[in-house]
C-alpha positions as CSV (number, residue, x, y, z in Angstrom):
1,X,48.8,-66.9,-58.3
2,X,51.6,-68.5,-60.6
3,X,54.3,-66.2,-62.2
4,X,54.5,-69.4,-64.7
5,X,51.6,-68.9,-66.5
6,X,50.9,-65.1,-67.0
7,X,47.5,-65.6,-68.3
8,X,46.6,-67.0,-64.3
9,X,47.4,-63.7,-62.9
10,X,45.1,-61.6,-61.4
11,X,45.4,-57.7,-62.0
12,X,43.3,-56.3,-58.9
13,X,46.1,-58.4,-57.1
14,X,48.8,-56.4,-58.2
15,X,49.4,-53.4,-56.0
16,X,49.5,-49.8,-58.3
17,X,52.1,-50.2,-60.9
18,X,52.8,-53.0,-61.0
19,X,50.2,-54.1,-63.9
20,X,51.3,-53.7,-67.0
21,X,48.1,-54.4,-68.2
22,X,46.2,-51.0,-66.0
23,X,49.5,-49.2,-67.4
24,X,49.2,-49.6,-70.6
25,X,45.1,-48.6,-70.8
26,X,45.7,-45.8,-68.6
27,X,48.1,-44.4,-71.5
28,X,46.4,-45.7,-74.2
29,X,43.3,-43.6,-72.9
30,X,45.5,-40.3,-73.8
31,X,45.4,-39.1,-77.5
32,X,49.0,-38.6,-77.5
33,X,48.7,-38.0,-81.1
34,X,51.9,-36.3,-82.5
35,X,53.0,-33.4,-81.6
36,X,50.1,-33.4,-78.5
37,X,51.3,-34.8,-75.5
38,X,47.4,-35.7,-74.4
39,X,47.9,-36.1,-70.9
40,X,50.4,-39.3,-71.5
41,X,53.2,-37.6,-69.4
42,X,50.9,-36.3,-66.3
43,X,49.8,-40.7,-66.2
44,X,53.4,-41.7,-65.9
45,X,54.6,-39.2,-63.4
46,X,51.6,-40.6,-61.3
47,X,53.0,-43.7,-61.8
48,X,56.8,-43.0,-60.9
49,X,56.5,-41.0,-58.5
50,X,55.4,-43.1,-55.9
51,X,58.1,-45.3,-56.8
52,X,60.8,-42.9,-55.6
53,X,61.8,-41.5,-58.7
54,X,62.2,-37.5,-59.1
55,X,60.5,-36.5,-62.3
56,X,60.9,-33.4,-64.8
57,X,59.0,-32.5,-67.8
58,X,61.1,-30.7,-70.1
59,X,59.5,-28.6,-72.6
60,X,62.0,-28.3,-76.3
61,X,61.1,-25.7,-78.7
62,X,62.6,-25.3,-82.1
63,X,61.7,-22.1,-84.7
64,X,59.6,-23.2,-87.1
65,X,58.5,-26.9,-85.5
66,X,56.0,-27.3,-82.9
67,X,56.7,-27.2,-79.0
68,X,57.5,-30.7,-77.7
69,X,56.8,-32.0,-73.9
70,X,59.0,-34.9,-72.5
71,X,59.7,-36.5,-69.0
72,X,63.2,-37.5,-67.6
73,X,62.9,-39.6,-64.5
74,X,65.6,-40.7,-62.3
75,X,65.3,-43.2,-59.7
76,X,68.5,-43.8,-57.1
77,X,72.2,-42.7,-57.2
78,X,71.7,-38.8,-57.4
79,X,74.2,-37.2,-55.7
80,X,78.3,-36.1,-57.2
81,X,79.2,-39.9,-55.4
82,X,77.0,-42.1,-57.4
83,X,79.3,-45.0,-58.4
84,X,77.3,-47.5,-59.7
85,X,75.7,-48.4,-63.0
86,X,72.9,-46.1,-64.4
87,X,70.7,-47.9,-66.4
88,X,68.6,-46.4,-69.1
89,X,64.9,-47.0,-70.2
90,X,64.1,-45.1,-73.8
91,X,61.0,-44.6,-75.1
92,X,58.1,-42.2,-76.7
93,X,54.4,-41.4,-75.6
94,X,53.6,-40.4,-78.5
95,X,51.1,-42.3,-82.1
96,X,50.6,-41.7,-85.2
97,X,47.2,-40.8,-86.5
98,X,44.3,-43.1,-85.9
99,X,43.5,-43.2,-89.7
100,X,39.7,-44.2,-90.3
101,X,38.4,-44.2,-87.1
102,X,35.1,-46.4,-88.1
103,X,37.2,-48.9,-89.7
104,X,38.5,-50.1,-86.0
105,X,37.1,-52.8,-83.9
106,X,37.1,-50.5,-80.6
107,X,37.7,-47.2,-80.6
108,X,41.1,-46.6,-80.8
109,X,42.1,-44.4,-77.1
110,X,39.1,-47.0,-75.0
111,X,41.4,-49.5,-74.3
112,X,39.5,-52.3,-74.3
113,X,39.9,-56.0,-74.0
114,X,38.6,-58.5,-76.2
115,X,39.7,-62.0,-76.1
116,X,42.7,-61.4,-74.4
117,X,43.6,-58.9,-76.5
118,X,44.0,-55.1,-75.4
119,X,43.2,-52.6,-78.3
120,X,44.6,-49.3,-78.7
121,X,46.3,-46.7,-80.9
122,X,49.9,-46.7,-78.9
123,X,49.2,-50.4,-77.9
124,X,52.1,-51.7,-79.6
125,X,54.3,-48.7,-80.6
126,X,55.2,-48.5,-77.7
127,X,53.5,-47.0,-75.0
128,X,53.3,-51.1,-74.6
129,X,56.9,-51.2,-73.5
130,X,56.9,-48.3,-71.3
131,X,53.9,-49.5,-69.3
132,X,55.8,-52.9,-69.1
133,X,58.8,-51.3,-67.9
134,X,57.5,-49.5,-65.4
135,X,55.8,-52.9,-64.2
136,X,59.0,-54.4,-63.9
137,X,60.7,-51.4,-62.1
138,X,57.8,-51.2,-59.5
139,X,58.3,-55.3,-58.8
140,X,62.0,-54.7,-59.1
141,X,61.5,-52.3,-55.9
142,X,58.8,-53.7,-54.1
143,X,61.0,-57.3,-54.2
144,X,64.5,-55.6,-54.0
145,X,64.7,-51.9,-52.5
146,X,66.1,-49.5,-54.2
147,X,68.5,-50.5,-56.8
148,X,72.4,-50.8,-56.4
149,X,72.5,-48.3,-58.8
150,X,70.1,-45.8,-60.2
151,X,67.4,-46.0,-63.5
152,X,65.9,-43.6,-65.4
153,X,63.2,-43.2,-68.2
154,X,63.6,-41.1,-71.1
155,X,60.5,-40.5,-72.7
156,X,59.6,-37.7,-75.9
157,X,56.8,-36.9,-77.0
158,X,58.4,-36.5,-81.1
159,X,59.6,-40.0,-81.9
160,X,56.9,-40.3,-84.5
161,X,57.2,-36.9,-85.9
162,X,60.4,-34.9,-87.1
163,X,62.1,-35.8,-84.1
164,X,63.5,-32.6,-83.4
165,X,62.4,-31.5,-80.1
166,X,62.6,-35.4,-78.6
167,X,65.2,-37.0,-77.7
168,X,68.2,-35.2,-79.1
169,X,67.7,-32.3,-76.8
170,X,66.1,-34.4,-73.8
171,X,69.7,-36.0,-74.2
172,X,71.4,-32.3,-74.1
173,X,69.8,-31.5,-71.7
174,X,70.0,-34.4,-69.5
175,X,73.9,-34.4,-70.2
176,X,74.2,-30.6,-69.9
177,X,73.5,-31.5,-66.1
178,X,75.4,-33.9,-65.4
179,X,73.7,-37.1,-66.2
180,X,75.5,-40.5,-67.2
181,X,74.7,-43.9,-68.7
182,X,76.1,-47.8,-68.8
183,X,73.6,-48.7,-71.1
184,X,70.5,-48.1,-72.5
185,X,67.2,-50.3,-73.5
186,X,64.8,-49.0,-75.8
187,X,61.4,-50.5,-76.0
188,X,60.2,-50.7,-79.6
189,X,58.1,-53.3,-80.5
190,X,61.6,-55.3,-81.9
191,X,59.4,-59.2,-82.0
192,X,58.0,-60.5,-85.4
193,X,56.0,-63.2,-84.4
194,X,56.2,-63.9,-80.8
195,X,58.3,-62.8,-77.4
196,X,61.8,-63.6,-77.6
197,X,62.4,-63.6,-81.6
198,X,65.0,-60.6,-81.4
199,X,66.7,-58.0,-79.7
200,X,68.0,-55.2,-81.9
201,X,71.9,-54.5,-81.2
202,X,72.4,-51.9,-84.4
203,X,70.7,-50.1,-87.2
204,X,71.6,-49.0,-90.7
205,X,72.0,-45.8,-91.7
206,X,69.6,-44.0,-94.0
207,X,70.0,-41.0,-95.7
208,X,67.7,-39.2,-98.6
209,X,67.9,-36.6,-100.9
210,X,66.1,-34.8,-103.7
211,X,67.0,-34.7,-107.3
212,X,65.3,-31.9,-109.7
213,X,66.2,-32.9,-113.2
214,X,65.6,-29.3,-115.7
215,X,64.5,-29.4,-119.2
216,X,62.6,-27.3,-121.7
217,X,58.8,-27.6,-121.8
218,X,57.4,-27.6,-125.0
219,X,54.7,-29.9,-127.3
220,X,54.6,-33.5,-126.9
221,X,53.9,-33.7,-130.7
222,X,57.2,-31.2,-131.2
223,X,59.9,-32.9,-129.4
224,X,62.6,-31.7,-130.8
225,X,62.0,-28.3,-129.8
226,X,61.9,-29.9,-125.7
227,X,63.8,-31.3,-124.0
228,X,61.7,-34.0,-121.6
229,X,63.0,-34.0,-117.7
230,X,61.0,-36.9,-117.0
231,X,63.4,-38.9,-119.6
232,X,66.7,-37.4,-117.5
233,X,65.3,-38.5,-114.5
234,X,64.6,-42.0,-115.6
235,X,67.6,-41.9,-116.1
236,X,69.4,-41.1,-113.7
237,X,66.7,-43.0,-110.9
238,X,68.4,-46.5,-112.6
239,X,71.3,-45.3,-112.3
240,X,70.9,-45.5,-108.3
241,X,69.5,-48.4,-108.1
242,X,71.5,-50.8,-110.0
243,X,74.1,-52.2,-109.3
244,X,74.1,-52.7,-105.7
245,X,75.7,-50.8,-103.7
246,X,77.9,-53.9,-101.7
247,X,76.5,-57.2,-100.6
248,X,76.0,-56.6,-97.2
249,X,78.6,-56.7,-94.4
250,X,78.6,-59.4,-91.9
251,X,76.2,-58.0,-89.1
252,X,74.3,-55.4,-91.8
253,X,71.9,-56.5,-95.0
254,X,73.0,-55.4,-98.2
255,X,72.5,-51.4,-98.3
256,X,69.3,-50.8,-100.4
257,X,68.4,-47.6,-102.6
258,X,64.6,-47.1,-103.2
259,X,63.0,-44.0,-105.3
260,X,60.4,-43.2,-103.2
261,X,58.4,-40.7,-105.4
262,X,58.6,-39.1,-109.1
263,X,56.8,-35.5,-109.6
264,X,56.5,-33.3,-112.7
265,X,53.3,-31.5,-111.7
266,X,52.1,-31.8,-115.2
267,X,48.0,-31.6,-115.7
268,X,48.3,-31.5,-119.4
269,X,48.5,-34.9,-121.6
270,X,50.6,-33.3,-124.5
271,X,52.8,-31.2,-122.7
272,X,56.8,-32.1,-122.0
273,X,57.0,-30.4,-118.4
274,X,60.1,-28.2,-117.9
275,X,61.4,-30.2,-114.7
276,X,60.8,-33.4,-113.4
277,X,61.8,-34.2,-109.4
278,X,62.4,-37.7,-107.6
279,X,63.0,-38.3,-103.8
280,X,65.0,-41.3,-102.2
281,X,66.2,-43.2,-99.6
282,X,68.7,-45.8,-99.1
283,X,69.5,-47.6,-95.5
284,X,73.3,-48.7,-96.0
285,X,75.3,-50.6,-94.1
286,X,78.7,-50.3,-92.6
287,X,80.7,-50.4,-95.6
288,X,79.8,-46.6,-96.0
289,X,79.9,-43.6,-93.7
290,X,77.5,-41.0,-94.9
291,X,80.1,-39.1,-96.4
292,X,81.4,-41.4,-98.3
293,X,78.1,-42.6,-99.8
294,X,76.9,-39.3,-100.8
295,X,80.4,-39.5,-102.9
296,X,78.9,-42.4,-104.1
297,X,75.1,-41.4,-105.1
298,X,76.7,-37.9,-107.2
299,X,79.4,-40.1,-109.2
300,X,76.7,-42.5,-110.0
301,X,74.5,-39.5,-110.9
302,X,77.3,-37.4,-112.8
303,X,78.2,-40.4,-115.2
304,X,74.7,-41.5,-115.7
305,X,74.0,-37.8,-116.8
306,X,76.7,-37.2,-119.2
307,X,76.3,-41.3,-120.9
308,X,72.6,-41.9,-120.5
309,X,70.5,-44.0,-123.0
310,X,67.1,-42.4,-122.8
311,X,68.2,-39.3,-124.4
312,X,70.0,-39.7,-127.7
313,X,72.5,-36.6,-129.1
314,X,71.2,-34.2,-126.3
315,X,73.2,-32.2,-123.9
316,X,74.3,-34.0,-120.5
317,X,71.1,-34.0,-118.1
318,X,71.0,-30.7,-115.7
319,X,69.8,-32.0,-112.5
320,X,70.5,-30.2,-108.8
321,X,70.8,-32.2,-105.8
322,X,69.1,-31.6,-102.4
323,X,69.9,-34.0,-98.8
324,X,68.1,-34.1,-96.3
325,X,69.1,-32.3,-93.6
326,X,70.1,-35.3,-91.0
327,X,71.2,-38.7,-91.5
328,X,70.8,-40.9,-89.7
329,X,74.5,-43.1,-89.0
330,X,75.0,-46.6,-88.9
331,X,75.8,-48.0,-85.7
332,X,76.3,-51.8,-83.8
333,X,76.6,-52.0,-80.3
334,X,79.1,-54.7,-79.2
335,X,78.4,-54.4,-75.2
336,X,78.5,-57.8,-74.2
337,X,77.5,-57.1,-70.9
338,X,74.8,-55.7,-71.7
339,X,73.2,-57.7,-74.4
340,X,74.1,-60.9,-72.9
341,X,72.2,-59.5,-69.7
342,X,69.3,-59.4,-71.9
343,X,69.3,-62.2,-74.0
344,X,69.9,-64.3,-70.9
345,X,66.3,-62.7,-69.3
346,X,64.7,-63.7,-72.8
347,X,65.8,-66.9,-72.4
348,X,64.9,-67.6,-68.8
349,X,61.4,-66.1,-69.3
350,X,60.8,-67.9,-72.6
351,X,63.2,-70.4,-73.0
352,X,64.0,-69.0,-76.4
353,X,67.4,-68.1,-77.6
354,X,66.6,-64.6,-79.0
355,X,68.3,-63.4,-82.7
356,X,70.5,-60.4,-82.7
357,X,69.5,-58.9,-85.6
358,X,70.2,-55.1,-87.4
359,X,67.4,-55.3,-89.7
360,X,64.6,-52.7,-89.6
361,X,64.1,-48.6,-89.7
362,X,65.3,-46.1,-87.7
363,X,64.8,-45.5,-84.2
364,X,65.7,-43.3,-81.5
365,X,68.6,-45.9,-80.8
366,X,70.1,-43.8,-83.7
367,X,70.8,-40.8,-80.9
368,X,71.4,-42.7,-77.8
369,X,74.5,-44.6,-78.8
370,X,76.7,-41.5,-79.0
371,X,75.6,-41.6,-75.1
372,X,76.0,-45.5,-74.4
373,X,75.7,-49.0,-75.5
374,X,71.9,-49.0,-76.5
375,X,70.0,-52.5,-77.7
376,X,66.3,-52.4,-78.4
377,X,63.6,-55.3,-77.4
378,X,59.9,-54.9,-76.8
379,X,56.9,-56.4,-77.5
380,X,55.4,-58.1,-81.2
381,X,55.3,-55.9,-83.9
382,X,53.0,-57.0,-85.8
383,X,49.7,-54.4,-85.8
384,X,51.6,-51.4,-85.3
385,X,50.1,-48.4,-86.8
386,X,47.5,-50.5,-88.2
387,X,44.0,-50.3,-87.7
388,X,43.2,-51.9,-84.6
389,X,46.4,-51.8,-83.0
390,X,46.4,-54.4,-80.2
391,X,48.3,-56.4,-78.0
392,X,48.0,-60.1,-75.5
393,X,47.3,-59.4,-72.6
394,X,49.4,-61.9,-71.8
395,X,52.6,-60.4,-73.6
396,X,52.4,-57.7,-71.3
397,X,52.8,-59.6,-69.0
398,X,55.3,-61.7,-69.8
399,X,57.5,-58.3,-71.4
400,X,57.5,-57.0,-67.5
401,X,59.1,-60.6,-66.9
402,X,61.6,-60.1,-69.1
403,X,62.5,-56.7,-68.0
404,X,62.6,-57.2,-64.6
405,X,64.9,-60.8,-64.7
406,X,67.0,-58.2,-66.9
407,X,67.2,-55.8,-64.2
408,X,67.6,-58.5,-61.1
409,X,71.2,-59.6,-63.5
410,X,72.1,-56.5,-64.6
411,X,72.3,-54.7,-60.5
412,X,73.0,-58.4,-59.0
413,X,75.9,-58.8,-61.5
414,X,76.8,-54.9,-60.7
415,X,76.7,-55.8,-56.8
416,X,79.1,-58.8,-57.0
C-alpha cells in the first residue's frame, strides 16, 4: 500500500475510522436535512469514542426555532493543568434538501460509489470534510498516540438553517465550562477546482435589509390621483447599487450590494399598488463595519427619496427600512502559525501552494473568530447543494493526508 498514491489504498486494510470513504458513506446514509439530526451525530459518536474522545451531545433551544442537537468531542488535556495547544475542528452534519430525487443518478442517501465518485447529499458540504478529519485523527493517534495537547470537534446541525441553535450556542456552552482553543479549522469545501487551490483566511461581512415604499393606490389610467410606490422603490434600489461602495482593499474584494427581490403583491395589471417592498444584501469588506455601512445606506436612501428622477413633482418617497437582526462581521485571520502550518501541509501532500483567500459567502467561521484564529479548508466545492452532489474517492484520501500532515506539524512544533 503506497501512501504516495491515494488511489492505491485498499479500504479493507484500514482500521475502523481510518478510512474516510467508509466514514463518509456512514454519514451520508443519515438523512440529516436541517433541522433533522438523522442519526449523524450517533454515527460520529461511534467513530470518536473508540479513539478516546469524550463526547457530549448538546441540545440547543430557542422559542420560535427548531430544537437542534449538536456534538462536542475532546481528546486529551482535559484537566485544569493543561498547557498544550488545543486545536478545534468545526463543521456541520446538516444538509440542504435533496430537490427532485428522480433527477439524481443515485439515491441521495445511498452513498453509492460509481466510477471513482461517491454520491450523496452532504458528500462535499460538508460531511466529507468531517469524515476526512476523523480519519486523520485516527491515523495520528495510531501513529503517535494521544497528542501533546488537545483536539476537539465542534459539530452543529444548524449551519444550513437559521444558524441560531448551532455553533453560537455550542461555543457558549463550551466556553462556559472552561474550553479555550488556540486555533480552528473549519472543514467547508474551499477549493474551486482541485485540492490545494485555496485556504480561506477571512470572509467579507454580510448585511441585509428590507425597504418598504408607501404610495397611494389608484387606477393605472389616472396616475395623477395615485402615487406609484414601484417608481419610488426602483429609485431607492438604484441608489443602493450605484455608485460602488468602494474599490476593494488589500485583502478583500469590493463591497457589493444586490437587490434580491422586488414585490408588490398586486394581481391586477390596471391597479397602481399601495406599497412596494424590496430586499437587499451587501457583502462588505474591511472598509466598513456594520454601523458605518448602515449609515451609508440610510444616507443613500434619504438622498434618493428626496431627489429621485422617477417621480417629478412629487413629495419625497415615503419608506421604512428594517434591518435583519444579525449582520455577519468582516474578519481576517492573521495567525502565521496556523496559516503556515496548514499551507505547508497542503503543499507537502499536493505539491501546490494554496492561495490565501477571503472570497465567497459566509460560514460558521464568523462565530468562531471571536474565540480563536480560524481558517477554512476542505474539499472541492463544485457540486455542493446540487443534484448528484459527489466527491472523488481519491480526494477523500488526499484531504485526509493533508489534515494528518497538519496535525503532525501543529503538535510537533508545539513539542519542539
